[in-house]
C-alpha positions as CSV (number, residue, x, y, z in Angstrom):
1,M,0.0,0.0,0.0
2,M,1.4,3.4,-1.0
3,N,1.2,6.3,1.4
4,I,0.2,9.9,0.4
5,K,3.8,11.1,0.2
6,S,4.5,8.6,-2.6
7,W,1.8,10.3,-4.7
8,L,3.1,13.8,-4.3
9,R,6.1,13.6,-6.6
10,P,4.3,12.1,-9.6
11,V,1.5,14.8,-9.3
12,S,4.2,17.5,-9.3
13,A,5.8,16.0,-12.4
14,L,2.4,15.8,-14.2
15,L,1.6,19.4,-13.3
16,A,4.9,20.5,-14.8
17,L,4.3,18.6,-18.0
18,A,0.7,19.8,-18.2
19,G,1.9,23.4,-17.9
20,V,4.3,22.8,-20.8
21,A,1.4,21.4,-22.9
22,L,-1.0,24.2,-22.1
23,I,1.4,27.0,-22.7
24,W,2.7,25.4,-25.9
25,S,-0.9,25.1,-27.2
26,R,-1.5,28.8,-26.6
27,V,1.7,29.8,-28.3
28,V,1.0,27.6,-31.3
29,A,-2.5,29.0,-31.6
30,G,-1.0,32.5,-31.8
31,Q,-2.4,33.7,-28.5
32,M,0.5,34.8,-26.4
33,P,-0.3,34.5,-22.6
34,P,0.0,37.7,-20.5
35,H,3.7,38.0,-19.5
36,G,3.2,38.4,-15.7
37,W,1.0,35.3,-15.4
38,L,3.2,33.4,-17.8
39,S,6.2,34.1,-15.5
40,L,4.3,32.9,-12.5
41,Q,3.3,29.8,-14.3
42,L,6.9,29.0,-15.3
43,I,8.1,29.6,-11.8
44,A,5.4,27.2,-10.4
45,M,6.4,24.6,-13.1
46,A,10.1,24.9,-12.0
47,L,9.1,24.5,-8.4
48,C,7.1,21.4,-9.3
49,V,10.0,19.9,-11.2
50,V,12.4,20.5,-8.3
51,H,9.9,18.7,-6.0
52,A,9.3,15.9,-8.5
53,V,13.0,15.0,-8.8
54,G,13.2,14.7,-5.0
55,W,15.7,17.5,-4.1
56,Q,15.9,17.7,-0.3
57,S,16.8,21.1,1.2
58,R,18.3,21.9,4.6
59,G,17.0,25.4,5.0
60,K,13.5,26.2,6.4
61,I,12.7,28.7,3.6
62,E,13.6,26.3,0.8
63,R,11.8,23.5,2.5
64,W,8.6,25.6,2.6
65,L,9.1,26.9,-0.9
66,F,9.4,23.4,-2.5
67,Y,6.7,21.8,-0.4
68,P,3.9,20.8,-2.9
69,P,1.0,22.9,-1.9
70,L,2.7,26.2,-2.7
71,P,3.8,25.3,-6.3
72,W,0.4,23.7,-6.9
73,L,-1.4,26.8,-5.7
74,L,0.7,29.1,-7.8
75,W,0.2,26.8,-10.8
76,G,-3.5,26.8,-10.4
77,L,-3.7,30.5,-9.9
78,A,-1.6,31.3,-13.0
79,G,-3.4,28.6,-15.0
80,L,-6.8,30.2,-14.2
81,M,-5.5,33.7,-15.2
82,I,-3.9,32.5,-18.4
83,F,-6.6,30.3,-19.7
């Protein structure tokens, strides 16, 4: 039986890949997303990738920054504003 922590990394990886697909589809369609929200989306995707590969930080700020709810929340907020 898998615990909840084992599901967090794959979800982060899927969110990062979904962000690439969604942004790419907008760019191909000729509709450039707003720059500020696009930047937030890319930062959230980067945070998701860092969490997905399993990087462990020692500092409290980095540990909080790469904990899944923050990147997922930023990803969702930027995704809503872009699309």
